Structure formats: C-alpha cells, structure tokens
One Martini backbone bead per residue (centre of mass of N, CA, C, O) as a GRO file, in nm:
protein
  203
    1MET     BB    1  10.134  12.334  12.482
    2ALA     BB    2  10.052  11.992  12.407
    3LYS     BB    3  10.149  11.643  12.377
    4LEU     BB    4  10.004  11.365  12.196
    5VAL     BB    5  10.134  11.031  12.174
    6LEU     BB    6  10.077  10.771  11.940
    7VAL     BB    7  10.176  10.415  11.962
    8ARG     BB    8  10.232  10.141  11.789
    9HIS     BB    9  10.340   9.858  11.815
   10GLY     BB   10  10.540   9.628  11.726
   11GLU     BB   11  10.631   9.341  11.605
   12SER     BB   12  10.513   9.022  11.631
   13THR     BB   13  10.493   8.690  11.590
   14TRP     BB   14  10.182   8.703  11.517
   15ASN     BB   15  10.191   8.922  11.308
   16LYS     BB   16  10.368   8.768  11.107
   17ALA     BB   17  10.148   8.522  11.092
   18GLY     BB   18   9.847   8.651  11.086
   19ALA     BB   19   9.736   8.665  11.380
   20TRP     BB   20   9.511   8.680  11.629
   21THR     BB   21   9.583   8.815  11.943
   22GLY     BB   22   9.491   9.023  12.149
   23LEU     BB   23   9.527   8.899  12.485
   24THR     BB   24   9.774   8.774  12.402
   25ASP     BB   25  10.109   8.743  12.546
   26ILE     BB   26  10.314   8.874  12.319
   27SER     BB   27  10.612   8.920  12.179
   28LEU     BB   28  10.852   9.066  12.035
   29ASP     BB   29  11.039   9.094  11.776
   30GLU     BB   30  11.321   9.216  11.637
   31GLU     BB   31  11.173   9.407  11.445
   32GLY     BB   32  10.999   9.541  11.663
   33ARG     BB   33  11.231   9.658  11.831
   34ALA     BB   34  11.360   9.827  11.605
   35LYS     BB   35  11.113  10.007  11.548
   36ALA     BB   36  11.094  10.127  11.832
   37ARG     BB   37  11.370  10.264  11.823
   38GLN     BB   38  11.298  10.446  11.584
   39ASP     BB   39  11.071  10.594  11.723
   40GLY     BB   40  11.247  10.721  11.941
   41LEU     BB   41  11.415  10.897  11.743
   42LEU     BB   42  11.155  11.059  11.640
   43LEU     BB   43  11.098  11.157  11.969
   44ASN     BB   44  11.366  11.309  12.097
   45ASP     BB   45  11.236  11.618  12.081
   46ILE     BB   46  11.051  11.527  12.317
   47ASP     BB   47  10.933  11.627  12.639
   48PHE     BB   48  10.842  11.395  12.844
   49HIS     BB   49  10.625  11.322  13.145
   50MET     BB   50  10.441  11.074  13.031
   51ALA     BB   51  10.341  10.721  13.037
   52TYR     BB   52  10.133  10.485  12.848
   53THR     BB   53  10.009  10.145  12.892
   54SER     BB   54   9.965   9.828  12.879
   55LYS     BB   55   9.961   9.482  12.997
   56LEU     BB   56  10.111   9.411  12.738
   57ARG     BB   57  10.417   9.318  12.625
   58ARG     BB   58  10.440   9.454  12.339
   59ALA     BB   59  10.394   9.742  12.450
   60ARG     BB   60  10.607   9.754  12.676
   61GLN     BB   61  10.852   9.692  12.494
   62SER     BB   62  10.822   9.935  12.311
   63LEU     BB   63  10.853  10.148  12.530
   64GLU     BB   64  11.135  10.064  12.625
   65GLU     BB   65  11.273  10.127  12.352
   66ILE     BB   66  11.191  10.424  12.326
   67ILE     BB   67  11.314  10.538  12.593
   68LYS     BB   68  11.618  10.504  12.514
   69SER     BB   69  11.580  10.779  12.311
   70LEU     BB   70  11.508  10.970  12.529
   71LYS     BB   71  11.556  11.231  12.744
   72ASN     BB   72  11.378  11.054  12.959
   73PRO     BB   73  11.464  10.751  13.111
   74ASN     BB   74  11.260  10.822  13.379
   75LEU     BB   75  10.985  10.777  13.279
   76PRO     BB   76  10.678  10.769  13.371
   77VAL     BB   77  10.473  10.466  13.419
   78MET     BB   78  10.152  10.350  13.301
   79GLU     BB   79   9.948  10.065  13.361
   80ASP     BB   80   9.655   9.946  13.162
   81ALA     BB   81   9.380   9.752  13.059
   82ALA     BB   82   9.228   9.975  12.895
   83LEU     BB   83   9.475   9.951  12.661
   84ASN     BB   84   9.405   9.703  12.549
   85GLU     BB   85   9.332   9.489  12.337
   86ARG     BB   86   9.122   9.332  12.163
   87ASP     BB   87   8.888   9.083  12.200
   88TYR     BB   88   8.879   8.786  11.983
   89GLY     BB   89   8.805   8.533  12.108
   90ASP     BB   90   8.751   8.266  11.895
   91PHE     BB   91   8.996   8.398  11.703
   92THR     BB   92   9.222   8.347  11.874
   93GLY     BB   93   9.512   8.244  11.686
   94LYS     BB   94   9.397   8.289  11.416
   95GLU     BB   95   9.405   8.313  11.087
   96LYS     BB   96   9.287   8.550  10.882
   97GLU     BB   97   9.271   8.388  10.613
   98GLU     BB   98   9.089   8.164  10.726
   99ILE     BB   99   8.844   8.339  10.795
  100LYS     BB  100   8.799   8.456  10.515
  101LYS     BB  101   8.753   8.181  10.373
  102GLU     BB  102   8.510   8.079  10.558
  103TYR     BB  103   8.323   8.376  10.559
  104GLY     BB  104   8.430   8.597  10.398
  105GLU     BB  105   8.518   8.920  10.329
  106GLU     BB  106   8.280   9.084  10.439
  107GLN     BB  107   8.271   8.961  10.726
  108PHE     BB  108   8.565   9.000  10.796
  109LEU     BB  109   8.559   9.317  10.781
  110LYS     BB  110   8.351   9.356  10.999
  111TRP     BB  111   8.516   9.229  11.227
  112ARG     BB  112   8.785   9.395  11.189
  113ARG     BB  113   8.648   9.714  11.131
  114GLY     BB  114   8.405   9.739  11.281
  115TRP     BB  115   8.215   9.889  11.532
  116ASP     BB  116   7.950   9.660  11.600
  117GLU     BB  117   8.103   9.375  11.551
  118LYS     BB  118   8.068   9.063  11.678
  119ILE     BB  119   8.277   8.853  11.815
  120PRO     BB  120   8.293   8.550  11.915
  121GLY     BB  121   8.363   8.605  12.253
  122GLY     BB  122   8.404   8.919  12.208
  123GLU     BB  123   8.484   9.233  12.085
  124THR     BB  124   8.419   9.545  12.002
  125LEU     BB  125   8.509   9.859  11.927
  126LYS     BB  126   8.303   9.983  12.118
  127ASP     BB  127   8.405   9.843  12.371
  128VAL     BB  128   8.684   9.971  12.365
  129TYR     BB  129   8.592  10.265  12.374
  130ASN     BB  130   8.439  10.230  12.661
  131ARG     BB  131   8.739  10.203  12.805
  132VAL     BB  132   8.938  10.417  12.679
  133VAL     BB  133   8.806  10.703  12.695
  134PRO     BB  134   8.775  10.732  13.004
  135TYR     BB  135   9.079  10.710  13.053
  136LEU     BB  136   9.156  10.961  12.900
  137GLN     BB  137   8.974  11.166  13.058
  138ASN     BB  138   9.082  11.086  13.361
  139ASN     BB  139   9.420  11.067  13.301
  140ILE     BB  140   9.531  11.232  13.039
  141LEU     BB  141   9.397  11.511  12.993
  142PRO     BB  142   9.493  11.650  13.258
  143GLN     BB  143   9.789  11.654  13.172
  144LEU     BB  144   9.752  11.827  12.915
  145GLN     BB  145   9.614  12.074  13.062
  146ASN     BB  146   9.908  12.103  13.223
  147GLY     BB  147  10.133  12.078  12.979
  148LYS     BB  148  10.180  11.781  12.920
  149ASN     BB  149  10.368  11.526  12.781
  150VAL     BB  150  10.226  11.237  12.608
  151LEU     BB  151  10.269  10.879  12.607
  152VAL     BB  152  10.119  10.621  12.390
  153VAL     BB  153  10.139  10.260  12.413
  154ALA     BB  154   9.971  10.033  12.192
  155HIS     BB  155   9.698   9.936  11.990
  156GLY     BB  156   9.515   9.919  11.715
  157ASN     BB  157   9.225   9.944  11.868
  158SER     BB  158   9.280  10.136  12.105
  159LEU     BB  159   9.376  10.361  11.905
  160ARG     BB  160   9.130  10.381  11.724
  161ALA     BB  161   8.944  10.476  11.950
  162LEU     BB  162   9.099  10.737  12.012
  163VAL     BB  163   9.087  10.857  11.726
  164LYS     BB  164   8.784  10.873  11.704
  165PHE     BB  165   8.757  11.079  11.931
  166LEU     BB  166   8.969  11.302  11.853
  167ASP     BB  167   8.855  11.314  11.531
  168ASN     BB  168   8.553  11.264  11.498
  169ILE     BB  169   8.466  10.975  11.399
  170SER     BB  170   8.267  10.784  11.245
  171ASP     BB  171   8.134  10.473  11.241
  172GLU     BB  172   8.188  10.435  10.935
  173ASP     BB  173   8.487  10.560  10.898
  174ILE     BB  174   8.651  10.369  11.095
  175THR     BB  175   8.677  10.129  10.886
  176ARG     BB  176   8.929  10.306  10.734
  177VAL     BB  177   9.102  10.275  10.995
  178GLU     BB  178   9.466  10.235  11.026
  179LEU     BB  179   9.736  10.126  11.222
  180GLU     BB  180  10.050  10.086  11.202
  181LEU     BB  181  10.323   9.945  11.275
  182GLY     BB  182  10.478  10.208  11.452
  183GLU     BB  183  10.290  10.427  11.453
  184ILE     BB  184  10.267  10.796  11.460
  185ASP     BB  185  10.061  11.015  11.663
  186ILE     BB  186  10.051  11.378  11.667
  187TYR     BB  187   9.926  11.588  11.918
  188GLN     BB  188   9.804  11.924  11.957
  189LEU     BB  189   9.723  12.103  12.261
  190ASP     BB  190   9.543  12.291  12.450
  191ARG     BB  191   9.435  12.386  12.770
  192ASN     BB  192   9.135  12.262  12.682
  193GLY     BB  193   9.194  12.003  12.485
  194LYS     BB  194   9.233  12.115  12.205
  195ILE     BB  195   9.290  12.051  11.880
  196VAL     BB  196   9.540  12.190  11.659
  197SER     BB  197   9.715  11.927  11.570
  198LYS     BB  198   9.835  11.676  11.318
  199GLU     BB  199  10.072  11.397  11.305
  200ILE     BB  200  10.215  11.150  11.082
  201LYS     BB  201  10.428  10.862  11.143
  202ARG     BB  202  10.614  10.646  10.915
  203LEU     BB  203  10.854  10.388  10.849
   0.00000   0.00000   0.00000
C-alpha cells in the first residue's frame, strides 16, 4: 500500500484579506506558517519518499514548514507549474465580497465554485483539471504504484481538481467541494493505483 497526501497551503496575506490570489506570488503570513508546521506534526508518522508542489511561494513555503516535522528532512521535492492555483484573470487581487456585491451571489458562486464557468481573462476549474490530472497520471501515480508515499502541497483549486479525479466526483457535485486552508486529505492506494481508503484531517 502507498499513501498519497494532499495538503492545501496555509494562510497567505491575501487569503486573510479575502482577495482572489490566483497566480500572484504571495507569501504565507505567520498564521499560515504555524498551520503548516502543525500539518507536519500530523504527518510525521508517514515515511514520505517524494514531495510535489507548485511554483508559487505560498505552497513552497508550506511544504518547507511541513518538512521540518517529517522523518525525512531531505525529502526530494519537485516543483511544477501544473500544480499552480487557478488563474483568476481580471478578478485577481480583487476582494471576493466586492465581486459578489457587484455581480450577485449566484454568478459569484458560479465563478468561484463552478466546473466550467469562465472568469474573464482567467481559467475554469476544468482548465485546471486538464493540466493537473495529466501531471498526476504521468508523474505521481507511477511513484504510488511503486509503493512510494507521496506528499503534494498545492492550492485550493489545483487540489479540488485532483480530488474530483481521485474521488470520481461529478461536474455538478464538485461545486460543493472546498478544501480548507491547511486541510490534509490522505489516500491509501494499492499497487494498481486503486484507492482503498481516504481520511481527511482539518486543524
């Protein structure tokens, strides 16, 4: 059996402000770093062999804090833009409450949680899925099939896309799925890559 562990990064300064961050390279705040260290303590019973993260600072910083608490402080790390957050296009940097007020809650929720709802100048969740899932299949699943335990630290939407694929969630139902900041999703897989169990940990 192998374990695939998905962790959403800790709080950033823009998360605290309620702004859409997307591809803007924002750092964690101190609360975010502390939560990442707590995540590491929750995961220190797992002997990880490989870690993957995005090219964005808040995910990389979360992984750095997590690794401090793991058995293997020299864990090999791969960074790839395929795991980056969704591009929020014209809404990047804008406060979510302002968008909701301007366009109404129904449209706001479609943009925020919908499967194929295009943000002006940005990506849909489907677009994110189409870059994240091939990366999982080509790079991460082979490690798991070889019995390796893998840690992935990324973002709300890149992880939602992975969860949609792993849990076989419909286009409609994914609108109700959200990963909290610092949330840990632990999958156990057999040698064929089939999921045997899933556990969710939230601080």
